[in-house]
N, C-alpha and C positions, 0 to 999 in steps of 0.2 A: 440582423436577427441571428445569422450563423455564428457571429462573434459572441453574442450572449448565450447561446445553447452551448457552445465550446467552453466558455468560462464556467458555466453552471456544472458541466460534466466533469471539468477538471477539478473544481471545488469538491463535488461529490466524491471523486476518486480519492483525493487527499483525505477527506474525512474518513472514508472507509479504510484507508491505509493506516490512519492514526488509531482507529478503533482496533484494527487487527494487531497493531504494534502494542497497544495497552493490554489486549487480551493476552499476547504472548508473554508479555512481562509479568503479568498477574499469575499466569499459569507457572511461569518459572519460579516466581517467588514461592508460591504453594508447593512446588516440587522441591524446595530447599535450596534454591539458587542464591548466591549473594546479589546485592545490588548491582554491582557492575556486571555480572553474568546476565542478570534480568534486563539490564539496558542494552547489553550487547545482542541479546536475542530479540529484543524489541526493534533495535535499529537494522537487524538482518531482516526481520519480518516486514518492515517499513519499506525497505529497499526492494524486497522481492516482490511486494504487491505492486509497487511503481514499475518495476522491471516487466512483470507479466503484463500489466496493462499497456505499456509501450509496445510490447511484442504483438499483442492482441490488435492493437491500433495499426501497427504497420502491416500486419497480415490483411487486416480488413481494407486498408488503403490499397494494397496490391491486388486483391480481388476486385475491388470496385473499379479500378482503372484498367 
């Protein structure tokens, strides 16, 4: 059961990160950025969301133990 919940949570996190990256790329394009700049902003946003989630998970794991 724990494995299934973990997989669902990870999947949801990746979907949220992808949506944030797509929104960042769209906003960059609306701001006049070129496609490479928009992709760079999207990749940075994607990595940032995953990093923040990992940091929060590590902090929660530390508090829980």
